[in-house]
N, CA, C, O and the ligand as a Tripos MOL2 file, in Angstrom:
@<TRIPOS>MOLECULE
protein
  233   231    59     0     0
PROTEIN
NO_CHARGES

@<TRIPOS>ATOM
      1 N           7.2150   12.4920   -5.6040 N.3       1 MET1
      2 CA          7.0910   11.1500   -5.0080 C.3       1 MET1
      3 C           6.2540   10.8550   -4.0720 C.2       1 MET1
      4 O           6.2730   11.5100   -3.0300 O.2       1 MET1
      5 N           5.3720    9.8350   -4.2520 N.am      2 LYS2
      6 CA          4.1280    9.4740   -3.3240 C.3       2 LYS2
      7 C           4.6810    8.2970   -2.4880 C.2       2 LYS2
      8 O           5.4270    7.4970   -3.0520 O.2       2 LYS2
      9 N           4.3950    8.1460   -1.2830 N.am      3 THR3
     10 CA          4.8720    7.0410   -0.4960 C.3       3 THR3
     11 C           3.4800    6.6010    0.2710 C.2       3 THR3
     12 O           2.4780    7.3110    0.3520 O.2       3 THR3
     13 N           3.6270    5.3360    0.7930 N.am      4 LEU4
     14 CA          2.5170    4.7290    1.6900 C.3       4 LEU4
     15 C           3.2350    3.7900    2.4900 C.2       4 LEU4
     16 O           3.8330    2.8530    1.9620 O.2       4 LEU4
     17 N           3.2200    3.9870    3.8350 N.am      5 SER5
     18 CA          3.7990    3.4040    4.5940 C.3       5 SER5
     19 C           2.6200    2.1260    5.2120 C.2       5 SER5
     20 O           1.4440    2.3120    5.5260 O.2       5 SER5
     21 N           3.3180    0.9710    5.2420 N.am      6 CYS6
     22 CA          2.6690   -0.1090    5.4880 C.3       6 CYS6
     23 C           2.0740    0.0820    6.8130 C.2       6 CYS6
     24 O           0.8730   -0.1710    6.9110 O.2       6 CYS6
     25 N           2.7250    0.4960    7.8730 N.am      7 ARG7
     26 CA          2.2130    0.7470    9.2530 C.3       7 ARG7
     27 C           0.9600    1.6920    9.1820 C.2       7 ARG7
     28 O           0.0390    1.5260    9.9820 O.2       7 ARG7
     29 N           0.9190    2.6420    8.2680 N.am      8 ASP8
     30 CA         -0.1790    3.5320    8.2820 C.3       8 ASP8
     31 C          -1.4100    2.8450    7.5280 C.2       8 ASP8
     32 O          -2.4940    3.4270    7.4850 O.2       8 ASP8
     33 N          -1.2460    1.7690    7.0160 N.am      9 ALA9
     34 CA         -2.3750    0.9520    6.5290 C.3       9 ALA9
     35 C          -2.7110   -0.0920    7.3230 C.2       9 ALA9
     36 O          -3.5180   -0.9520    6.9710 O.2       9 ALA9
     37 N          -2.0730   -0.0820    8.5230 N.am     10 GLY10
     38 CA         -2.6470   -0.9270    9.7420 C.3      10 GLY10
     39 C          -1.7520   -2.1970    9.9830 C.2      10 GLY10
     40 O          -2.1100   -3.0110   10.8340 O.2      10 GLY10
     41 N          -0.5800   -2.3960    9.2460 N.am     11 CYS11
     42 CA          0.2150   -3.3910    9.4900 C.3      11 CYS11
     43 C           1.4110   -3.0080   10.5390 C.2      11 CYS11
     44 O           1.8330   -1.8570   10.6500 O.2      11 CYS11
     45 N           1.8430   -3.9790   11.2010 N.am     12 ASP12
     46 CA          3.0250   -3.6280   12.1660 C.3      12 ASP12
     47 C           4.3640   -3.9530   11.2460 C.2      12 ASP12
     48 O           5.0770   -4.9090   11.5500 O.2      12 ASP12
     49 N           4.6000   -3.3140   10.3800 N.am     13 CYS13
     50 CA          5.5180   -3.5560    9.3490 C.3      13 CYS13
     51 C           6.1440   -2.3760    9.0150 C.2      13 CYS13
     52 O           5.4120   -1.3870    8.9930 O.2      13 CYS13
     53 N           7.3520   -2.2150    8.7390 N.am     14 ASP14
     54 CA          8.2950   -0.8930    8.1960 C.3      14 ASP14
     55 C           8.3740   -0.7550    6.7690 C.2      14 ASP14
     56 O           9.0310    0.1860    6.3250 O.2      14 ASP14
     57 N           7.7140   -1.6730    5.8630 N.am     15 TYR15
     58 CA          7.6740   -1.3860    4.5170 C.3      15 TYR15
     59 C           7.0250   -0.1580    4.1980 C.2      15 TYR15
     60 O           6.0070    0.2580    4.7520 O.2      15 TYR15
     61 N           7.7730    0.5100    3.1110 N.am     16 VAL16
     62 CA          6.9910    1.8080    2.4730 C.3      16 VAL16
     63 C           6.8740    1.5910    1.0220 C.2      16 VAL16
     64 O           7.9150    1.4840    0.3740 O.2      16 VAL16
     65 N           5.8190    1.5200    0.4790 N.am     17 ALA17
     66 CA          5.6760    1.5430   -0.8670 C.3      17 ALA17
     67 C           5.9030    3.0790   -1.4380 C.2      17 ALA17
     68 O           5.5930    4.1120   -0.8430 O.2      17 ALA17
     69 N           6.5270    2.9710   -2.7550 N.am     18 LYS18
     70 CA          6.7990    4.2880   -3.3740 C.3      18 LYS18
     71 C           6.2610    4.2460   -4.8510 C.2      18 LYS18
     72 O           6.1090    3.1860   -5.4590 O.2      18 LYS18
     73 N           5.9600    5.5930   -5.4270 N.am     19 GLY19
     74 CA          5.7600    5.6950   -6.5960 C.3      19 GLY19
     75 C           5.4300    7.0280   -7.1040 C.2      19 GLY19
     76 O           5.1770    7.9420   -6.3200 O.2      19 GLY19
     77 N           5.4180    7.1950   -8.4100 N.am     20 GLU20
     78 CA          5.2430    8.7350   -9.0090 C.3      20 GLU20
     79 C           3.7930    8.9050   -8.9170 C.2      20 GLU20
     80 O           3.3850   10.0660   -8.9110 O.2      20 GLU20
     81 N           2.9240    7.9320   -8.8420 N.am     21 THR21
     82 CA          1.5330    8.3390   -8.9620 C.3      21 THR21
     83 C           0.8690    7.3660   -7.9880 C.2      21 THR21
     84 O           1.4240    6.3410   -7.5920 O.2      21 THR21
     85 N          -0.2900    7.7350   -7.6490 N.am     22 GLU22
     86 CA         -1.1580    6.9470   -6.7640 C.3      22 GLU22
     87 C          -1.1550    5.4290   -7.3170 C.2      22 GLU22
     88 O          -0.9310    4.4170   -6.6530 O.2      22 GLU22
     89 N          -1.4190    5.5060   -8.5140 N.am     23 GLU23
     90 CA         -1.5180    3.9090   -9.0480 C.3      23 GLU23
     91 C          -0.3110    3.1040   -8.7580 C.2      23 GLU23
     92 O          -0.3910    1.9790   -8.2650 O.2      23 GLU23
     93 N           0.7200    3.6320   -9.0370 N.am     24 GLU24
     94 CA          2.0100    3.0540   -8.7240 C.3      24 GLU24
     95 C           2.3170    2.5160   -7.4600 C.2      24 GLU24
     96 O           2.8050    1.4070   -7.2450 O.2      24 GLU24
     97 N           1.9390    3.5330   -6.4870 N.am     25 VAL25
     98 CA          2.0600    3.2990   -4.9450 C.3      25 VAL25
     99 C           1.1080    2.1980   -4.6310 C.2      25 VAL25
    100 O           1.4980    1.3110   -3.8710 O.2      25 VAL25
    101 N          -0.0960    2.1500   -5.1250 N.am     26 ILE26
    102 CA         -1.1010    1.1330   -4.8090 C.3      26 ILE26
    103 C          -0.5660   -0.1140   -5.3300 C.2      26 ILE26
    104 O          -0.6400   -1.1160   -4.6190 O.2      26 ILE26
    105 N           0.0070   -0.1840   -6.5740 N.am     27 ASN27
    106 CA          0.3470   -1.4590   -7.1800 C.3      27 ASN27
    107 C           1.5980   -2.0410   -6.2210 C.2      27 ASN27
    108 O           1.7190   -3.2260   -5.9110 O.2      27 ASN27
    109 N           2.4640   -0.9990   -5.8330 N.am     28 ASP28
    110 CA          3.6630   -1.5330   -4.9180 C.3      28 ASP28
    111 C           3.1970   -2.0810   -3.6910 C.2      28 ASP28
    112 O           3.6860   -3.1360   -3.2860 O.2      28 ASP28
    113 N           2.2740   -1.4650   -3.0240 N.am     29 ALA29
    114 CA          1.6140   -1.7780   -1.8150 C.3      29 ALA29
    115 C           0.7620   -3.2340   -1.8440 C.2      29 ALA29
    116 O           0.6920   -4.0490   -0.9240 O.2      29 ALA29
    117 N           0.2150   -3.3050   -3.0080 N.am     30 ALA30
    118 CA         -0.7540   -4.3950   -3.3070 C.3      30 ALA30
    119 C           0.3610   -5.5950   -3.3590 C.2      30 ALA30
    120 O           0.2100   -6.5600   -2.6090 O.2      30 ALA30
    121 N           1.3340   -5.5390   -4.1330 N.am     31 ASP31
    122 CA          2.3710   -6.5830   -4.4800 C.3      31 ASP31
    123 C           2.9000   -6.9820   -3.1500 C.2      31 ASP31
    124 O           2.8930   -8.1730   -2.8390 O.2      31 ASP31
    125 N           3.3430   -6.1040   -2.3700 N.am     32 HIS32
    126 CA          3.9780   -6.1790   -0.8910 C.3      32 HIS32
    127 C           2.8960   -6.8990   -0.0870 C.2      32 HIS32
    128 O           3.1900   -7.9690    0.4450 O.2      32 HIS32
    129 N           1.7550   -6.4280    0.0330 N.am     33 GLY33
    130 CA          0.7910   -6.8930    0.8100 C.3      33 GLY33
    131 C           0.4070   -8.4840    0.7060 C.2      33 GLY33
    132 O           0.1270   -9.2480    1.6300 O.2      33 GLY33
    133 N           0.4880   -8.7820   -0.8690 N.am     34 MET34
    134 CA          0.3740  -10.1350   -1.1490 C.3      34 MET34
    135 C           1.5750  -11.1130   -0.9670 C.2      34 MET34
    136 O           1.3520  -12.2980   -0.7170 O.2      34 MET34
    137 N           2.7780  -10.6580   -1.0810 N.am     35 LYS35
    138 CA          3.8830  -11.3630   -0.9120 C.3      35 LYS35
    139 C           4.3350  -11.4220    0.5880 C.2      35 LYS35
    140 O           4.8540  -12.4590    1.0010 O.2      35 LYS35
    141 N           4.1470  -10.2840    1.4670 N.am     36 ALA36
    142 CA          4.6640  -10.2090    2.8240 C.3      36 ALA36
    143 C           3.6300  -10.6440    3.8820 C.2      36 ALA36
    144 O           3.9130  -11.1650    4.9610 O.2      36 ALA36
    145 N           2.4540  -10.3760    3.4490 N.am     37 HIS37
    146 CA          1.2770  -10.4920    4.2870 C.3      37 HIS37
    147 C           0.2730  -11.5880    4.0510 C.2      37 HIS37
    148 O          -0.7070  -11.8000    4.7650 O.2      37 HIS37
    149 N           0.6040  -12.2370    3.0190 N.am     38 GLY38
    150 CA         -0.3540  -13.3300    2.5780 C.3      38 GLY38
    151 C          -1.8320  -12.6950    2.2010 C.2      38 GLY38
    152 O          -2.7930  -13.4570    2.3040 O.2      38 GLY38
    153 N          -2.0410  -11.4570    1.8080 N.am     39 LYS39
    154 CA         -3.1230  -10.9340    1.1260 C.3      39 LYS39
    155 C          -3.5710  -11.6230   -0.0340 C.2      39 LYS39
    156 O          -2.7660  -12.3230   -0.6470 O.2      39 LYS39
    157 N          -4.8080  -11.5120   -0.4360 N.am     40 THR40
    158 CA         -5.1570  -11.8660   -1.8390 C.3      40 THR40
    159 C          -5.3210  -10.5340   -2.6220 C.2      40 THR40
    160 O          -5.2130   -9.4170   -2.1150 O.2      40 THR40
    161 N          -5.5530  -10.7580   -3.7180 N.am     41 GLN41
    162 CA         -5.9500   -9.6510   -4.6060 C.3      41 GLN41
    163 C          -7.3840   -9.0230   -4.1210 C.2      41 GLN41
    164 O          -7.5240   -7.8020   -4.1910 O.2      41 GLN41
    165 N          -8.2860   -9.7170   -3.7060 N.am     42 ASP42
    166 CA         -9.5520   -9.4440   -3.3180 C.3      42 ASP42
    167 C          -9.3390   -8.4140   -2.2330 C.2      42 ASP42
    168 O          -9.7260   -7.2480   -2.2960 O.2      42 ASP42
    169 N          -8.5650   -9.0670   -1.0550 N.am     43 ASP43
    170 CA         -8.3700   -8.3010    0.0130 C.3      43 ASP43
    171 C          -7.7160   -6.8170   -0.2710 C.2      43 ASP43
    172 O          -8.1110   -5.8000    0.2990 O.2      43 ASP43
    173 N          -6.7510   -6.8500   -1.1550 N.am     44 MET44
    174 CA         -6.0570   -5.6800   -1.5400 C.3      44 MET44
    175 C          -7.2680   -4.6110   -2.2780 C.2      44 MET44
    176 O          -7.1880   -3.3910   -2.1390 O.2      44 MET44
    177 N          -8.2080   -5.1760   -2.9510 N.am     45 THR45
    178 CA         -9.0400   -4.5140   -3.6760 C.3      45 THR45
    179 C          -9.8790   -3.8550   -2.6810 C.2      45 THR45
    180 O         -10.2340   -2.6850   -2.8180 O.2      45 THR45
    181 N         -10.2110   -4.5900   -1.6660 N.am     46 GLN46
    182 CA        -11.0840   -4.0720   -0.5630 C.3      46 GLN46
    183 C         -10.5000   -3.0110    0.1530 C.2      46 GLN46
    184 O         -11.1330   -2.0160    0.5050 O.2      46 GLN46
    185 N          -9.0960   -3.2350    0.4150 N.am     47 MET47
    186 CA         -8.3470   -2.2650    1.1030 C.3      47 MET47
    187 C          -8.0760   -0.8910    0.4400 C.2      47 MET47
    188 O          -7.7020    0.0790    1.1000 O.2      47 MET47
    189 N          -8.2740   -0.8570   -0.8460 N.am     48 GLN48
    190 CA         -7.8700    0.2680   -1.7620 C.3      48 GLN48
    191 C          -8.1730    1.6550   -1.2230 C.2      48 GLN48
    192 O          -7.3350    2.5520   -1.1340 O.2      48 GLN48
    193 N          -9.4730    1.7470   -0.8660 N.am     49 ALA49
    194 CA         -9.8560    3.0700   -0.3150 C.3      49 ALA49
    195 C          -9.0130    3.4370    0.9190 C.2      49 ALA49
    196 O          -8.6410    4.6060    1.0200 O.2      49 ALA49
    197 N          -8.7350    2.6950    1.7050 N.am     50 ASN50
    198 CA         -8.0010    2.8940    3.0030 C.3      50 ASN50
    199 C          -6.4670    3.0680    2.5620 C.2      50 ASN50
    200 O          -5.7640    3.8630    3.1850 O.2      50 ASN50
    201 N          -6.0260    2.4420    1.6560 N.am     51 LEU51
    202 CA         -4.5610    2.6610    1.1850 C.3      51 LEU51
    203 C          -4.3850    3.9180    0.3960 C.2      51 LEU51
    204 O          -3.3120    4.5190    0.3700 O.2      51 LEU51
    205 N          -5.4670    4.3120   -0.2540 N.am     52 ARG52
    206 CA         -5.2070    5.7270   -1.0400 C.3      52 ARG52
    207 C          -5.1450    6.8600    0.1020 C.2      52 ARG52
    208 O          -4.3940    7.8350    0.0750 O.2      52 ARG52
    209 N          -6.2160    6.5000    1.2620 N.am     53 ALA53
    210 CA         -6.2860    7.6530    2.1500 C.3      53 ALA53
    211 C          -4.8860    7.8100    2.9610 C.2      53 ALA53
    212 O          -4.5780    8.8520    3.5410 O.2      53 ALA53
    213 N          -4.2700    6.9220    2.9360 N.am     54 ALA54
    214 CA         -3.0380    6.7530    3.7450 C.3      54 ALA54
    215 C          -1.7250    7.3110    2.8250 C.2      54 ALA54
    216 O          -0.6480    7.6120    3.3390 O.2      54 ALA54
    217 N          -1.9450    7.3750    1.7030 N.am     55 ILE55
    218 CA         -0.8700    7.8580    0.7790 C.3      55 ILE55
    219 C          -0.1830    9.3760    1.0500 C.2      55 ILE55
    220 O          -0.9060   10.3720    1.0860 O.2      55 ILE55
    221 N           0.9640    9.4450    1.1980 N.am     56 ARG56
    222 CA          1.6370   10.8490    1.5580 C.3      56 ARG56
    223 C           2.4590   11.2390    0.2200 C.2      56 ARG56
    224 O           3.1420   10.4060   -0.3760 O.2      56 ARG56
    225 N           2.3400   12.4870   -0.1650 N.am     57 THR57
    226 CA          3.1680   12.9530   -1.0430 C.3      57 THR57
    227 C           4.1220   13.9820   -0.5860 C.2      57 THR57
    228 O           3.8490   14.9020    0.1850 O.2      57 THR57
    229 N           5.3100   13.7340   -1.1530 N.am     58 SER58
    230 CA          6.6020   14.4960   -0.6500 C.3      58 SER58
    231 C           7.2390   15.0010   -2.0590 C.2      58 SER58
    232 O           8.2850   15.6500   -2.0670 O.2      58 SER58
    233 ZN          4.1300   -4.7590    5.1550 Zn       59 ZN59
@<TRIPOS>BOND
     1     1     2 1
     2     2     3 1
     3     3     4 2
     4     3     5 am
     5     5     6 1
     6     6     7 1
     7     7     8 2
     8     7     9 am
     9     9    10 1
    10    10    11 1
    11    11    12 2
    12    11    13 am
    13    13    14 1
    14    14    15 1
    15    15    16 2
    16    15    17 am
    17    17    18 1
    18    18    19 1
    19    19    20 2
    20    19    21 am
    21    21    22 1
    22    22    23 1
    23    23    24 2
    24    23    25 am
    25    25    26 1
    26    26    27 1
    27    27    28 2
    28    27    29 am
    29    29    30 1
    30    30    31 1
    31    31    32 2
    32    31    33 am
    33    33    34 1
    34    34    35 1
    35    35    36 2
    36    35    37 am
    37    37    38 1
    38    38    39 1
    39    39    40 2
    40    39    41 am
    41    41    42 1
    42    42    43 1
    43    43    44 2
    44    43    45 am
    45    45    46 1
    46    46    47 1
    47    47    48 2
    48    47    49 am
    49    49    50 1
    50    50    51 1
    51    51    52 2
    52    51    53 am
    53    53    54 1
    54    54    55 1
    55    55    56 2
    56    55    57 am
    57    57    58 1
    58    58    59 1
    59    59    60 2
    60    59    61 am
    61    61    62 1
    62    62    63 1
    63    63    64 2
    64    63    65 am
    65    65    66 1
    66    66    67 1
    67    67    68 2
    68    67    69 am
    69    69    70 1
    70    70    71 1
    71    71    72 2
    72    71    73 am
    73    73    74 1
    74    74    75 1
    75    75    76 2
    76    75    77 am
    77    77    78 1
    78    78    79 1
    79    79    80 2
    80    79    81 am
    81    81    82 1
    82    82    83 1
    83    83    84 2
    84    83    85 am
    85    85    86 1
    86    86    87 1
    87    87    88 2
    88    87    89 am
    89    89    90 1
    90    90    91 1
    91    91    92 2
    92    91    93 am
    93    93    94 1
    94    94    95 1
    95    95    96 2
    96    95    97 am
    97    97    98 1
    98    98    99 1
    99    99   100 2
   100    99   101 am
   101   101   102 1
   102   102   103 1
   103   103   104 2
   104   103   105 am
   105   105   106 1
   106   106   107 1
   107   107   108 2
   108   107   109 am
   109   109   110 1
   110   110   111 1
   111   111   112 2
   112   111   113 am
   113   113   114 1
   114   114   115 1
   115   115   116 2
   116   115   117 am
   117   117   118 1
   118   118   119 1
   119   119   120 2
   120   119   121 am
   121   121   122 1
   122   122   123 1
   123   123   124 2
   124   123   125 am
   125   125   126 1
   126   126   127 1
   127   127   128 2
   128   127   129 am
   129   129   130 1
   130   130   131 1
   131   131   132 2
   132   131   133 am
   133   133   134 1
   134   134   135 1
   135   135   136 2
   136   135   137 am
   137   137   138 1
   138   138   139 1
   139   139   140 2
   140   139   141 am
   141   141   142 1
   142   142   143 1
   143   143   144 2
   144   143   145 am
   145   145   146 1
   146   146   147 1
   147   147   148 2
   148   147   149 am
   149   149   150 1
   150   150   151 1
   151   151   152 2
   152   151   153 am
   153   153   154 1
   154   154   155 1
   155   155   156 2
   156   155   157 am
   157   157   158 1
   158   158   159 1
   159   159   160 2
   160   159   161 am
   161   161   162 1
   162   162   163 1
   163   163   164 2
   164   163   165 am
   165   165   166 1
   166   166   167 1
   167   167   168 2
   168   167   169 am
   169   169   170 1
   170   170   171 1
   171   171   172 2
   172   171   173 am
   173   173   174 1
   174   174   175 1
   175   175   176 2
   176   175   177 am
   177   177   178 1
   178   178   179 1
   179   179   180 2
   180   179   181 am
   181   181   182 1
   182   182   183 1
   183   183   184 2
   184   183   185 am
   185   185   186 1
   186   186   187 1
   187   187   188 2
   188   187   189 am
   189   189   190 1
   190   190   191 1
   191   191   192 2
   192   191   193 am
   193   193   194 1
   194   194   195 1
   195   195   196 2
   196   195   197 am
   197   197   198 1
   198   198   199 1
   199   199   200 2
   200   199   201 am
   201   201   202 1
   202   202   203 1
   203   203   204 2
   204   203   205 am
   205   205   206 1
   206   206   207 1
   207   207   208 2
   208   207   209 am
   209   209   210 1
   210   210   211 1
   211   211   212 2
   212   211   213 am
   213   213   214 1
   214   214   215 1
   215   215   216 2
   216   215   217 am
   217   217   218 1
   218   218   219 1
   219   219   220 2
   220   219   221 am
   221   221   222 1
   222   222   223 1
   223   223   224 2
   224   223   225 am
   225   225   226 1
   226   226   227 1
   227   227   228 2
   228   227   229 am
   229   229   230 1
   230   230   231 1
   231   231   232 2
@<TRIPOS>SUBSTRUCTURE
     1 MET1         2 RESIDUE 1 A MET
     2 LYS2         6 RESIDUE 1 A LYS
     3 THR3        10 RESIDUE 1 A THR
     4 LEU4        14 RESIDUE 1 A LEU
     5 SER5        18 RESIDUE 1 A SER
     6 CYS6        22 RESIDUE 1 A CYS
     7 ARG7        26 RESIDUE 1 A ARG
     8 ASP8        30 RESIDUE 1 A ASP
     9 ALA9        34 RESIDUE 1 A ALA
    10 GLY10       38 RESIDUE 1 A GLY
    11 CYS11       42 RESIDUE 1 A CYS
    12 ASP12       46 RESIDUE 1 A ASP
    13 CYS13       50 RESIDUE 1 A CYS
    14 ASP14       54 RESIDUE 1 A ASP
    15 TYR15       58 RESIDUE 1 A TYR
    16 VAL16       62 RESIDUE 1 A VAL
    17 ALA17       66 RESIDUE 1 A ALA
    18 LYS18       70 RESIDUE 1 A LYS
    19 GLY19       74 RESIDUE 1 A GLY
    20 GLU20       78 RESIDUE 1 A GLU
    21 THR21       82 RESIDUE 1 A THR
    22 GLU22       86 RESIDUE 1 A GLU
    23 GLU23       90 RESIDUE 1 A GLU
    24 GLU24       94 RESIDUE 1 A GLU
    25 VAL25       98 RESIDUE 1 A VAL
    26 ILE26      102 RESIDUE 1 A ILE
    27 ASN27      106 RESIDUE 1 A ASN
    28 ASP28      110 RESIDUE 1 A ASP
    29 ALA29      114 RESIDUE 1 A ALA
    30 ALA30      118 RESIDUE 1 A ALA
    31 ASP31      122 RESIDUE 1 A ASP
    32 HIS32      126 RESIDUE 1 A HIS
    33 GLY33      130 RESIDUE 1 A GLY
    34 MET34      134 RESIDUE 1 A MET
    35 LYS35      138 RESIDUE 1 A LYS
    36 ALA36      142 RESIDUE 1 A ALA
    37 HIS37      146 RESIDUE 1 A HIS
    38 GLY38      150 RESIDUE 1 A GLY
    39 LYS39      154 RESIDUE 1 A LYS
    40 THR40      158 RESIDUE 1 A THR
    41 GLN41      162 RESIDUE 1 A GLN
    42 ASP42      166 RESIDUE 1 A ASP
    43 ASP43      170 RESIDUE 1 A ASP
    44 MET44      174 RESIDUE 1 A MET
    45 THR45      178 RESIDUE 1 A THR
    46 GLN46      182 RESIDUE 1 A GLN
    47 MET47      186 RESIDUE 1 A MET
    48 GLN48      190 RESIDUE 1 A GLN
    49 ALA49      194 RESIDUE 1 A ALA
    50 ASN50      198 RESIDUE 1 A ASN
    51 LEU51      202 RESIDUE 1 A LEU
    52 ARG52      206 RESIDUE 1 A ARG
    53 ALA53      210 RESIDUE 1 A ALA
    54 ALA54      214 RESIDUE 1 A ALA
    55 ILE55      218 RESIDUE 1 A ILE
    56 ARG56      222 RESIDUE 1 A ARG
    57 THR57      226 RESIDUE 1 A THR
    58 SER58      230 RESIDUE 1 A SER
    59 ZN59       233 GROUP 0 **** ****
Protein backbone atom coordinates (compact mmCIF):
# COMPACT_ATOMS: atom_id res chain seq x y z
CA MET A 1 0.00 0.00 0.00
CA LYS A 2 1.29 3.46 -0.93
CA THR A 3 0.09 6.58 0.82
CA LEU A 4 0.51 10.29 0.33
CA SER A 5 -0.33 12.67 3.13
CA CYS A 6 -1.82 15.94 1.99
CA ARG A 7 0.20 17.58 4.76
CA ASP A 8 3.43 16.23 3.24
CA ALA A 9 2.39 17.83 -0.02
CA GLY A 10 2.29 21.20 1.71
CA CYS A 11 -1.38 21.54 2.68
CA ASP A 12 -2.74 22.03 6.19
CA CYS A 13 -5.05 19.07 5.80
CA ASP A 14 -5.30 15.57 7.26
CA TYR A 15 -6.33 13.80 4.07
CA VAL A 16 -4.24 10.78 3.10
CA ALA A 17 -4.40 9.48 -0.47
CA LYS A 18 -3.97 5.73 -0.82
CA GLY A 19 -3.37 3.25 -3.62
CA GLU A 20 -1.60 0.11 -4.69
CA THR A 21 0.56 1.95 -7.21
CA GLU A 22 2.06 5.44 -7.49
CA GLU A 23 -0.43 6.15 -10.27
CA GLU A 24 -3.40 5.33 -8.03
CA VAL A 25 -2.06 7.49 -5.22
CA ILE A 26 -1.40 10.40 -7.56
CA ASN A 27 -4.87 10.08 -9.06
CA ASP A 28 -6.45 9.97 -5.62
CA ALA A 29 -4.41 12.97 -4.49
CA ALA A 30 -5.25 14.91 -7.65
CA ASP A 31 -8.95 14.18 -7.23
CA HIS A 32 -8.78 15.36 -3.62
CA GLY A 33 -6.71 18.44 -4.50
CA MET A 34 -9.24 19.53 -7.08
CA LYS A 35 -12.33 18.82 -4.94
CA ALA A 36 -11.05 19.97 -1.55
CA HIS A 37 -8.50 22.64 -2.42
CA GLY A 38 -9.84 24.13 -5.64
CA LYS A 39 -6.76 23.04 -7.60
CA THR A 40 -6.95 22.66 -11.36
CA GLN A 41 -5.73 19.75 -13.44
CA ASP A 42 -2.80 21.97 -14.50
CA ASP A 43 -1.93 22.68 -10.84
CA MET A 44 -1.88 18.98 -10.11
CA THR A 45 0.26 18.24 -13.16
CA GLN A 46 2.77 20.86 -12.01
CA MET A 47 2.79 19.42 -8.48
CA GLN A 48 3.18 15.86 -9.63
CA ALA A 49 6.96 15.62 -9.05
CA ASN A 50 6.49 16.93 -5.50
CA LEU A 51 3.63 14.54 -4.88
CA ARG A 52 5.62 11.56 -6.12
CA ALA A 53 8.51 12.52 -3.84
CA ALA A 54 6.14 12.59 -0.85
CA ILE A 55 4.67 9.12 -1.43
CA ARG A 56 5.33 6.59 1.33
CA THR A 57 5.27 2.85 0.89
CA SER A 58 4.08 0.66 3.74
ZN1 LIG B 1 -6.06 18.12 1.44
